[in-house]
TORGU-46067 format. One line per 4 residues: number of its first residue (from 0); their letters; for each residue y negated, z, x of N, C-alpha, C, CB. Coordinates in Angstrom, 1 decimal, padded with zeros to 4 digits, m for minus. Each point is the difference from the previous one (the first is absolute). Glycine has a CB too. Example, Ala and Ser with C-alpha at 12.3 -4.5 7.8 and 13.67 -1.06 7.14 Angstrom:
0	as	005.7/007.8/013.2/m001.2/000.0/m000.9/m001.2/000.0/000.9/001.2/001.2/m001.9  m002.3/m001.9/001.5/m001.1/000.0/000.9/m001.1/000.8/m000.8/000.6/m002.2/001.2
//
This chain:
0	xxxx	m014.4/005.4/019.3/000.6/m001.2/m000.8/001.2/000.5/m000.7/m000.9/m001.7/001.6  001.1/001.3/m002.9/001.1/000.5/m000.8/001.3/m000.7/000.5/m001.5/000.3/m002.0  002.6/000.5/002.0/001.3/m000.5/000.5/000.6/m000.8/m001.2/000.2/002.0/001.7  000.4/m003.1/m001.4/000.7/m000.8/m001.0/001.4/m000.2/000.5/m002.1/m001.2/m000.8
4	xxxx	003.1/001.7/000.1/001.4/m000.2/000.3/000.6/m001.1/m000.8/000.2/002.4/000.7  001.1/m002.7/m000.4/000.7/m001.0/m000.8/001.0/000.8/m000.9/m000.2/m001.8/001.8  000.2/001.3/m003.1/000.8/000.7/m001.0/001.5/000.0/000.3/m001.7/m000.6/m001.7  002.3/001.8/001.5/001.5/000.0/000.1/000.6/m001.0/m001.1/m000.1/002.5/000.8
8	xxxx	001.2/m003.1/m000.4/000.7/m000.9/m000.9/m000.5/m001.4/000.1/000.3/001.9/m001.5  m001.3/m002.2/002.4/m000.5/m001.3/000.2/000.6/m000.8/001.1/m002.1/000.9/m000.9  003.0/m000.3/001.7/000.6/m000.6/001.1/000.6/m001.4/m000.2/000.4/002.3/000.8  000.5/m002.4/m001.9/000.6/m001.3/m000.2/m001.0/m001.2/m000.2/001.9/001.2/m001.0
12	xxxx	m003.0/m000.9/000.3/m001.0/m001.0/m000.2/m000.8/m000.3/001.3/m000.2/000.7/m002.4  m000.1/000.3/003.2/m000.7/m000.2/001.2/000.8/m000.8/001.0/m001.2/002.1/m000.4  002.5/m001.9/000.4/000.9/m000.7/000.9/000.1/m001.5/m000.4/001.3/002.0/000.4  m001.3/m002.2/m001.7/000.0/m001.4/m000.5/m001.3/m000.7/000.4/001.5/000.7/m001.9
16	xxxx	m002.6/000.0/001.7/m001.3/m000.6/000.3/m000.1/m000.4/001.5/m001.1/001.3/m001.9  001.6/m000.4/002.8/000.0/m000.2/001.4/000.9/m001.2/000.4/m000.4/002.4/000.3  001.6/m002.5/m001.0/000.9/m001.1/000.3/m000.7/m001.4/m000.4/002.0/001.6/m000.4  m002.6/m001.6/m000.8/m000.7/m001.2/m000.4/m001.1/m000.4/000.9/000.5/000.6/m002.3
20	xxxx	m001.3/000.3/002.8/m001.1/m000.3/000.9/000.6/m000.5/001.3/m001.4/001.8/m001.0  002.5/m001.2/001.5/000.6/m000.4/001.3/000.5/m001.4/m000.2/000.6/002.4/000.6  000.1/m002.7/m001.7/000.5/m001.3/m000.2/m001.1/m001.1/m000.1/001.9/001.0/m001.3  m003.0/m000.7/000.7/m001.1/m000.9/m000.1/m000.5/m000.3/001.4/m000.6/000.8/m002.3
24	xxxx	000.5/000.2/003.2/m000.6/m000.2/001.3/001.0/m000.9/000.8/m001.1/002.3/m000.1  002.4/m002.0/000.0/001.0/m000.8/000.8/m000.1/m001.5/m000.5/001.5/002.1/000.3  m001.5/m002.2/m001.7/000.0/m001.4/m000.5/m001.3/m000.7/000.4/001.3/000.8/m002.0  m002.4/m000.1/002.0/m001.3/m000.7/000.4/000.1/m000.4/001.5/m001.3/001.4/m001.7
28	xxxx	001.9/m000.5/002.5/000.0/m000.3/001.4/000.9/m001.2/000.3/m000.4/002.4/000.5  001.5/m002.5/m001.2/001.0/m001.1/000.2/m000.5/m001.3/m000.6/001.8/001.6/m000.1  m002.4/m001.6/m001.0/m000.5/m001.2/m000.7/m001.4/m000.4/000.4/001.5/000.6/m001.9  m002.2/000.2/002.6/m001.4/m000.3/000.3/m000.9/000.1/m001.2/000.8/m001.5/001.8
32	xxxx	m000.4/002.3/m002.8/m000.8/000.2/m001.2/m001.4/000.6/000.4/002.1/000.3/m001.4  m003.1/m000.6/000.5/m001.3/000.5/000.3/m000.1/001.6/000.0/m000.9/m002.1/m001.1  m000.1/002.7/001.7/000.0/001.4/000.2/m000.1/000.8/m001.4/m001.2/m000.4/002.2  000.7/m000.3/m003.2/m000.1/000.8/m001.3/001.3/000.5/m000.5/m002.0/m001.4/m000.5
36	xxxx	003.1/000.7/000.9/001.3/000.5/m000.4/000.3/001.4/000.5/000.9/m002.4/m000.1  m001.3/002.6/001.4/000.2/001.4/000.5/m001.0/000.9/m000.7/000.7/m001.0/002.3  m001.9/000.6/m002.5/m001.0/000.8/m000.7/000.5/000.5/m001.4/m001.8/m001.2/001.2  002.4/000.2/m001.9/000.6/000.3/m001.4/001.1/001.0/000.1/m000.6/m002.3/m000.8
40	xxxx	001.5/002.1/001.8/001.1/001.0/000.2/m000.5/001.4/000.3/001.4/m001.9/000.7  m002.3/001.9/000.2/m000.6/001.4/000.4/m000.7/000.6/m001.2/m000.2/m000.8/002.4  m000.5/000.0/m003.1/m000.8/000.6/m001.2/001.0/000.5/m001.0/m001.9/m001.6/000.4  003.0/000.9/m000.6/001.0/000.4/m001.0/000.6/001.3/000.4/000.5/m002.3/m000.6
44	xxxx	m000.1/002.5/001.9/000.5/001.2/000.5/m000.9/001.2/m000.1/001.4/m001.4/001.5  m002.7/001.2/m001.2/m001.0/001.0/m000.1/m000.2/000.4/m001.4/m001.1/m000.8/002.1  001.2/m000.2/m003.0/m000.2/000.3/m001.5/001.1/001.0/m000.5/m001.1/m002.3/m000.3  002.3/002.0/000.8/001.1/000.9/m000.4/m000.2/001.4/000.5/001.6/m002.0/m000.1
48	xxxx	m002.0/002.1/001.4/m000.3/001.3/000.6/m001.1/000.7/m000.8/000.7/m000.8/002.3  m001.7/000.1/m002.7/m001.1/000.6/m000.7/000.4/000.5/m001.4/m001.6/m001.5/001.2  002.5/000.7/m001.9/000.5/000.4/m001.3/000.7/001.3/000.1/000.2/m002.4/m000.6  000.6/002.6/001.7/000.9/001.2/000.1/m000.7/001.1/000.7/001.9/m001.5/000.0
52	xxxx	m003.2/001.5/000.1/m000.8/001.1/000.6/000.2/001.3/m000.8/m001.7/m001.7/001.0  001.6/002.8/m000.3/000.1/001.3/m000.6/m001.1/000.9/000.6/002.5/m000.3/m000.4  m003.7/000.2/000.0/m001.1/000.7/000.6/000.0/001.5/m000.2/m001.4/m002.1/m000.2  000.9/002.8/001.1/m000.2/001.5/m000.2/m001.1/000.2/m001.1/000.7/000.5/002.4
56	xxxx	m000.5/000.5/m003.2/m000.9/000.2/m001.1/m000.4/001.5/000.0/001.0/m001.8/m001.4  m002.3/002.1/001.2/m000.5/001.3/m000.2/000.3/000.3/m001.5/m001.8/m000.1/001.9  002.8/001.0/m002.2/000.4/000.2/m001.4/m001.1/000.7/m000.8/002.4/000.1/000.8  m002.6/m000.7/m002.0/m001.0/000.5/m000.9/000.5/001.3/m000.8/m000.9/m002.3/m000.2
60	xxxx	000.0/002.7/m000.7/000.3/001.2/m000.8/000.5/m000.3/m001.3/m001.8/001.2/001.2  002.4/m000.2/m001.9/000.4/m000.2/m001.4/001.3/m000.9/000.0/m002.4/000.3/m000.8  002.5/m001.0/m000.3/001.0/m001.0/m000.2/m000.4/m001.3/000.6/000.8/001.1/m002.1  m000.1/m001.6/003.1/m000.5/m001.2/000.7/000.8/m001.2/m000.4/m000.7/001.4/002.0
64	xxxx	000.1/m002.6/m001.8/000.7/m001.3/m000.3/001.2/m000.2/000.8/m002.2/m001.0/m000.6  003.3/000.6/000.0/001.2/m000.3/000.8/000.0/m001.3/000.7/001.2/001.3/m001.6  m002.1/m002.2/001.3/000.0/m001.3/000.6/m001.4/m000.6/000.2/002.2/m000.4/m001.0  m002.4/m000.5/001.9/m001.2/m000.8/000.1/000.1/m001.0/m001.1/m000.2/000.3/002.6
68	xxxx	m001.0/m000.7/m003.1/000.0/m001.1/m001.0/m001.1/000.2/m001.0/002.4/m000.3/000.4  m002.1/m000.3/m001.6/m000.9/000.0/m001.1/000.7/000.5/m001.3/m001.3/m001.9/001.0  000.7/002.8/m001.7/000.6/000.6/m001.2/m000.1/m001.1/m001.1/m000.6/002.4/000.6  001.8/m002.8/m001.1/000.1/m001.0/m001.1/000.3/000.5/m001.3/000.7/m001.6/001.8
72	xxxx	m000.3/002.9/m001.9/000.3/000.6/m001.3/m000.1/001.5/000.1/001.6/m001.9/m000.5  m002.2/002.5/m000.5/m000.1/001.5/m000.1/000.2/000.3/m001.4/m001.7/000.1/001.9  002.8/000.6/m002.2/000.4/000.3/m001.4/000.5/001.4/m000.1/000.6/m002.4/m000.3  m001.1/003.1/m000.8/000.5/001.3/m000.3/001.2/m000.2/m000.9/m002.3/001.1/000.1
76	xxxx	003.5/m000.5/000.2/001.2/m000.2/m000.7/000.2/001.1/m001.1/001.0/m001.0/002.1  000.0/000.7/m002.9/000.2/000.9/m001.2/000.3/001.4/000.4/000.8/m001.9/m001.3  m000.2/002.1/002.5/000.4/001.3/000.5/m001.2/000.7/000.7/002.4/m000.7/000.2  m003.5/000.1/m000.2/m001.2/000.6/000.7/m000.2/m000.4/001.4/000.3/001.9/m001.5
80	xxxx	000.7/m002.5/002.1/m000.2/m000.4/001.4/m000.9/m001.3/000.1/002.3/000.9/000.5  m002.8/m001.1/000.6/m000.9/m001.2/000.3/000.7/m000.9/001.0/m002.1/001.3/m000.6  002.3/m002.6/000.2/000.5/m001.0/001.0/m001.1/m000.8/000.5/002.2/000.0/m001.2  m002.3/000.0/002.6/m000.9/m000.9/000.7/000.8/m001.1/000.7/m001.7/001.9/000.3
84	xxxx	001.4/m003.1/m000.5/000.7/m001.1/000.7/m000.9/m000.6/001.0/001.4/m000.5/m002.0  m000.9/000.4/003.3/m000.8/m000.6/001.1/000.6/m001.2/000.5/m000.7/002.3/000.6  000.0/m003.4/m000.6/000.4/m001.3/000.5/m000.3/m000.1/001.5/m000.2/m001.1/m002.3  001.1/000.7/003.1/m000.2/m000.2/001.5/000.0/m001.5/000.3/001.1/002.3/000.5
88	xxxx	m002.1/m002.8/000.0/000.0/m001.4/000.4/000.5/m000.1/001.5/m001.9/m000.6/m001.6  002.0/m000.6/002.1/000.7/m000.2/001.3/m000.9/000.6/001.1/001.1/m002.0/m000.9  m002.3/002.3/000.7/m000.9/000.5/001.0/000.0/001.6/000.1/m001.4/m002.0/m000.3  002.0/002.6/m000.7/000.0/001.4/m000.1/001.1/000.6/000.9/m000.9/m000.1/m002.3
92	xxxx	000.7/001.4/002.7/001.1/000.7/000.7/001.1/000.3/m001.0/m001.6/001.0/001.6  002.9/m001.2/m001.3/001.1/000.1/m001.0/000.8/001.2/000.2/000.0/m002.4/m000.1  m000.4/003.4/000.9/000.6/001.3/000.1/m000.4/000.8/m001.1/000.1/m000.2/002.5  000.8/000.8/m003.2/m000.3/000.8/m001.2/000.0/001.5/000.4/001.0/m001.8/m001.6
96	xxxx	m002.0/002.5/001.0/m000.1/001.5/000.4/000.1/000.8/m001.2/m001.4/m000.6/001.9  001.7/001.9/m001.7/000.2/000.9/m001.1/m001.4/000.5/m000.5/002.2/000.8/000.9  m002.4/m000.8/m002.3/m001.3/000.4/m000.5/m000.2/001.5/000.1/000.2/m001.9/m001.6  000.8/002.7/001.8/m000.1/001.4/000.1/001.2/000.6/000.8/m001.2/000.0/m002.3
100	xxxx	001.0/001.2/002.7/001.1/000.7/000.8/001.1/000.3/m001.0/m001.6/001.0/001.7  002.9/m001.1/m001.3/001.1/000.3/m000.9/001.3/m000.2/000.7/m001.4/m000.6/m002.0  002.5/000.6/001.2/001.3/m000.2/000.5/000.7/m001.1/m000.8/000.2/002.4/000.6  000.5/m003.3/000.1/000.6/m001.1/m000.6/001.2/000.5/m000.9/m000.7/m001.6/001.9
104	xxxx	000.6/001.4/m003.2/001.0/000.4/m000.9/001.0/m001.1/m000.2/m001.6/001.5/m001.2  001.2/m002.7/001.1/000.9/m001.1/m000.2/m000.6/m001.3/000.5/001.1/001.1/m002.0  m000.2/m002.1/002.4/m000.5/m001.3/000.4/001.0/m001.0/m000.7/m000.9/000.8/002.3  000.3/m001.6/m003.2/000.9/m000.9/m000.8/m000.4/m001.4/000.3/000.2/001.7/m001.8
108	xxxx	000.8/m002.5/002.2/m000.2/m001.4/000.2/000.4/m000.8/m001.2/000.3/000.3/002.5  m001.1/m001.3/m003.0/000.4/m000.8/m001.1/m000.3/m001.5/000.4/m000.5/001.9/m001.7  001.5/m002.7/001.4/m000.2/m001.5/000.2/m001.0/m000.4/m001.1/002.3/m000.3/001.0  m002.9/m000.9/m000.8/m000.9/m000.5/m001.1/m000.4/m001.4/000.2/m000.8/002.2/m000.2
112	xxxx	m000.2/m002.6/m000.5/m000.5/m001.4/m000.1/m000.8/m000.4/001.3/000.1/000.2/m002.5  m000.8/m001.4/002.3/m000.7/m000.5/001.1/m001.4/m000.4/m000.5/002.1/m000.9/001.1  m002.7/001.7/m001.9/m001.4/m000.3/m000.5/m001.0/000.4/001.1/000.7/000.4/m002.4  m001.8/m001.1/002.4/m001.1/000.2/000.9/m000.5/001.5/m000.1/m000.7/m002.4/000.0
116	xxxx	000.4/003.0/001.1/m000.3/001.4/000.0/m001.2/000.4/m000.9/001.0/000.1/002.3  m002.0/m001.0/m002.5/m001.1/000.3/m000.8/000.3/m000.2/m001.5/m001.5/m000.6/001.9  002.6/000.0/m002.2/000.4/m000.1/m001.4/000.5/001.3/m000.6/000.6/m002.4/000.4  m001.0/002.7/m001.6/000.4/001.3/m000.6/001.5/000.1/m000.2/m002.1/000.1/m001.2
120	xxxx	002.8/m001.3/001.1/001.4/000.0/m000.1/000.7/000.3/001.3/m000.2/m001.6/m001.9  m000.6/001.7/003.0/000.6/000.3/001.3/000.6/001.4/000.1/m001.6/m001.6/001.0  001.3/002.4/m002.0/000.6/001.3/000.0/001.5/000.0/m000.2/m002.1/000.9/m000.9  002.6/m002.1/000.5/001.5/m000.2/m000.1/000.6/m000.7/001.2/m000.4/m000.1/m002.5
124	xxxx	m000.4/m000.1/003.6/000.5/m000.5/001.2/000.9/001.0/000.7/m002.0/m001.5/000.2  002.6/001.0/001.0/000.7/001.0/000.8/m000.9/001.1/000.4/001.4/m001.8/000.9  m000.9/003.1/m001.0/m000.9/001.1/000.2/000.8/001.2/000.5/m001.5/m000.9/m001.7  000.8/001.8/002.3/000.5/001.3/000.4/m000.8/001.1/m000.7/000.8/m000.9/002.3
128	xxxx	m000.2/001.7/m003.0/m000.7/001.1/m000.8/000.2/001.3/000.7/000.4/m001.2/m002.1  m001.5/001.8/002.6/000.0/001.3/000.6/m000.4/001.0/m001.0/m000.6/m001.0/002.3  001.3/002.2/m002.3/m000.5/001.1/m000.8/m000.2/001.2/001.0/001.3/m000.8/m002.1  m002.5/001.3/002.1/m000.3/001.1/000.9/m000.3/001.3/m000.8/m001.0/m001.7/001.6
132	xxxx	001.6/002.8/m001.1/m000.2/001.3/m000.6/m001.3/000.6/000.6/002.5/000.3/m000.5  m003.5/000.0/m000.3/m001.2/000.6/000.6/m000.4/001.2/m000.8/m000.7/m002.3/000.7  m000.3/003.0/m000.2/m000.5/001.2/m000.7/m000.6/m000.3/m001.4/m000.4/001.0/002.2  000.0/m002.2/m002.4/m000.6/m000.4/m001.3/001.0/m000.7/m000.9/m002.1/m000.3/001.2
136	xxxx	003.4/000.3/m000.8/001.0/m000.7/m000.8/000.6/m001.2/000.7/m001.2/000.8/m002.0  002.0/m001.5/001.4/000.7/m001.2/000.6/m001.0/m001.2/000.0/002.2/000.8/m000.8  m002.2/m001.5/001.9/m000.9/m001.2/000.2/000.9/m001.1/000.3/m001.9/001.4/000.9  001.6/m002.6/m001.5/000.8/m001.2/000.2/m000.8/m001.0/000.7/001.4/000.5/m002.0
140	xxxx	m000.8/m001.1/003.1/m000.6/m001.1/000.7/001.0/m001.1/000.0/m001.5/001.5/001.5  001.0/m002.7/m001.9/000.9/m001.2/m000.1/m000.5/m001.1/001.0/000.6/000.6/m002.4  000.3/m000.9/003.3/m000.3/m001.2/000.9/000.6/m001.2/m000.7/000.0/001.4/002.1  m000.8/m002.4/m002.3/000.5/m001.2/m000.7/m000.2/m001.2/000.9/m000.6/000.9/m002.2
144	xxxx	001.7/m001.7/002.4/000.0/m001.2/000.9/m000.7/m001.1/m000.7/002.1/000.8/001.2  m002.6/m001.8/m000.4/m000.6/m001.2/m000.6/001.0/m001.0/m000.3/m002.1/000.5/001.3  001.5/m001.8/m001.5/000.9/m001.1/m000.5/000.8/m000.6/001.1/m001.7/m000.4/m001.8  001.3/000.5/003.0/000.6/m000.9/001.0/001.0/000.8/000.9/m002.0/m001.4/000.0
148	xxxx	001.5/002.3/000.9/000.8/000.7/000.9/000.2/001.4/m000.6/m000.8/m001.3/002.0  002.0/001.6/m002.5/000.2/001.2/m000.7/000.8/001.0/000.8/000.0/m001.3/m002.2  m000.7/002.1/002.9/000.7/001.0/000.9/m000.9/001.2/000.1/001.1/m001.9/001.3  m000.6/003.0/m001.7/m000.6/001.3/000.0/000.7/000.9/001.0/m000.9/m000.2/m002.4
152	xxxx	000.2/000.9/003.3/000.6/000.8/001.0/m000.5/001.4/m000.1/000.1/m001.9/001.6  000.8/002.8/m002.2/m000.4/001.5/m000.1/000.0/000.6/001.4/001.0/000.1/m002.4  m001.9/000.9/002.6/000.0/000.8/001.2/000.6/001.4/m000.2/m002.1/m001.3/000.7  002.2/001.7/m001.9/000.5/001.4/m000.2/001.3/000.0/m000.8/m002.4/000.7/000.0
156	xxxx	003.0/000.5/m000.1/001.2/000.2/m000.7/m000.2/001.2/m001.0/001.4/m000.9/001.9  m000.5/001.0/m002.9/000.0/001.1/m000.9/000.0/001.3/000.7/001.1/m001.5/m001.8  m002.0/002.4/001.4/m000.1/001.3/000.7/m001.0/000.1/001.0/002.4/000.3/m000.5  m002.9/m001.4/001.0/m001.1/000.0/001.0/m001.3/000.5/m000.5/001.2/m001.9/001.2
160	xxxx	m001.9/002.6/m000.4/m001.4/000.4/m000.4/m000.9/m001.0/000.5/000.6/002.4/000.1  m001.7/m002.7/m000.8/m001.0/m000.9/000.4/m001.4/000.6/m000.3/001.6/m002.0/m000.5  m002.4/001.7/001.5/m001.4/000.6/m000.1/m000.9/m001.0/m000.9/000.3/001.2/002.3  m001.4/m000.7/m002.8/m000.9/m000.9/m000.6/m000.5/m001.1/001.0/m000.8/001.9/m001.6
164	xxxx	001.0/m003.2/001.2/m000.3/m001.1/000.8/001.1/m000.3/001.0/m002.3/000.6/m000.2  003.4/000.1/000.1/001.2/m000.3/000.9/000.6/m001.4/m000.3/000.4/002.5/000.3  000.1/m003.1/000.7/000.6/m001.4/m000.2/001.3/000.2/m000.8/m001.1/m000.9/002.1  001.3/000.0/m003.1/001.2/000.0/m000.9/000.9/m001.2/000.3/m001.3/001.3/m001.7
168	xxxx	000.6/m002.4/001.9/000.8/m001.2/000.2/m000.8/m001.3/000.2/001.8/001.1/m001.4  m001.2/m002.2/001.5/m000.7/m001.3/000.3/000.5/m001.0/m001.1/m000.2/000.5/002.5  m000.7/m001.3/m002.9/000.4/m001.2/m000.9/m000.4/m001.2/000.8/m000.4/001.2/m002.2  001.4/m002.1/002.4/m000.3/m001.2/000.8/m000.6/m001.1/m000.9/001.9/000.6/001.6
172	xxxx	m003.1/m000.9/m001.3/m000.8/m001.1/m000.6/m000.4/000.4/m001.4/001.2/m001.7/001.4  m001.8/000.7/m002.2/m000.7/000.3/m001.2/000.6/001.0/m000.9/m000.8/m002.2/000.1  000.1/003.2/m000.6/000.7/001.1/m000.7/m001.0/000.8/m000.9/001.6/000.1/001.8  m001.1/000.9/m002.4/m000.7/000.9/m000.9/000.5/001.4/000.1/m000.5/m002.0/m001.6
176	xxxx	m000.3/003.0/001.4/000.4/001.3/000.0/m000.6/000.7/m001.2/000.2/000.1/002.5  000.7/000.6/m003.3/m000.5/000.7/m001.2/000.2/001.5/000.4/000.6/m001.8/m001.6  m001.6/002.6/001.1/000.2/001.5/000.2/m000.3/000.6/m001.4/m000.8/m000.1/002.4  001.7/001.0/m002.8/000.0/000.7/m001.3/m000.5/001.4/000.3/001.8/m001.4/m001.0
180	xxxx	m003.0/001.8/000.6/m000.6/001.3/000.3/000.3/000.9/m001.2/m001.8/m001.0/001.5  002.1/002.3/m001.2/000.3/000.9/m001.1/m001.1/000.2/m001.0/001.5/001.2/001.6  m001.2/m000.8/m002.8/m000.9/000.3/m001.0/m001.0/001.1/000.5/001.6/m000.6/m001.9  m002.9/000.4/001.5/m001.0/001.0/000.4/m000.7/m000.4/001.3/001.4/001.7/m001.1
184	xxxx	m001.0/m002.7/001.8/m000.7/m000.4/001.2/m001.1/m001.0/m000.4/002.1/000.3/001.5  m003.4/000.1/m001.3/m001.0/m000.9/m000.4/m000.2/m001.2/001.0/m001.2/002.0/m001.1  001.1/m003.2/000.5/m000.1/m001.2/000.9/m001.4/m000.4/000.2/002.2/m000.7/m000.9  m002.5/000.4/002.2/m001.3/m000.4/000.4/m000.1/m001.4/000.5/m000.4/002.3/000.6
188	xxxx	001.4/m003.1/m000.9/m000.1/m001.4/000.4/000.3/m000.9/m001.3/000.8/000.5/002.4  m001.1/m001.8/m002.3/000.2/m000.8/m001.1/000.4/m001.4/000.4/m001.7/001.3/m001.3  002.1/m002.2/000.4/000.5/m001.3/000.3/m001.1/m000.8/000.8/001.4/000.0/m002.1  m001.0/m000.6/003.2/m000.9/m000.8/000.8/m000.4/000.8/001.3/m000.8/m001.1/m002.0
192	xxxx	001.0/002.4/002.0/m000.3/000.8/001.2/000.9/m000.4/001.2/m000.9/001.9/m001.5  000.4/m001.8/002.7/000.8/m000.2/001.2/000.5/001.3/000.5/m001.3/m002.1/000.6  002.5/002.2/m000.1/000.5/001.2/000.5/000.5/m000.2/001.5/000.7/000.6/m002.4  m000.6/000.6/003.1/000.5/000.0/001.3/001.1/001.1/000.0/m002.1/m000.8/001.1
196	xxxx	003.3/000.5/m000.7/001.1/000.9/000.0/m000.3/001.3/000.8/001.6/m001.9/m000.3  m001.4/003.0/m000.4/m000.2/001.3/000.7/m001.5/000.4/000.1/002.1/m000.5/001.2  m003.0/m000.3/m001.6/m001.4/000.3/000.2/m000.7/000.1/m001.4/000.0/m001.2/002.2  000.1/000.1/m003.0/m000.8/000.0/m001.3/000.5/001.1/m000.9/m000.3/m002.5/000.3
200	xxxx	m000.6/003.3/m000.8/000.4/001.0/m000.9/000.1/m000.5/m001.5/m001.2/001.7/001.5  002.3/m001.4/m002.1/000.2/m000.5/m001.4/m000.5/000.9/m001.1/002.0/m001.2/001.0  m002.0/002.5/m000.7/m000.4/000.9/m001.0/m001.4/000.5/000.1/002.3/000.8/m000.1  m002.9/m000.3/m001.0/m001.4/000.5/000.0/000.0/001.5/m000.1/m000.8/m002.1/m001.0
204	xx	m000.3/002.7/000.7/m000.1/001.4/m000.1/000.4/000.5/m001.3/m001.8/m000.1/001.6  002.0/m000.8/m002.5/000.5/000.4/m001.4/m001.1/000.5/m000.7/002.2/000.5/000.8
//
């Protein structure tokens, strides 16, 4: 059976969920509320645990997807790079992984708006921009926060080495991840395709 861990950086939310569940149980016991109150509290807590899951992955080959979700944009840029935008819904794993082995060159945090993550304008939301030095050139991965809970948790620092499929960070709740692949990398996915972080191969044989 596959091992499922809890994502780093999720502790504050898990403690809040536990506190709410405990409060509901106490309130139900004191007031004689019906059992469904306890059931709702427990379901809420389990839902938060499920959201922050961090399952083990058998890492794929080539350039792998940085996030679970659905590709909502695929565009070749003027400089020859390709940008793939992946939308993560609330059921997806929100741990972001590196698409390729490399070294963290820079990590840039930018404040931003509060657009829904599937909106194209969400690229202007709060975000963390990762630049990785790789054998194929510089790769950019952008973690974009959603409209409601805007909190991005990096796992690495500048100078750290990261393996293909290695964990880079966590986005709490609805979000989007963009990856900018270097010129010359043939793309084998398209808009609407589903991805699994560290598993789905983004490039083709060319």
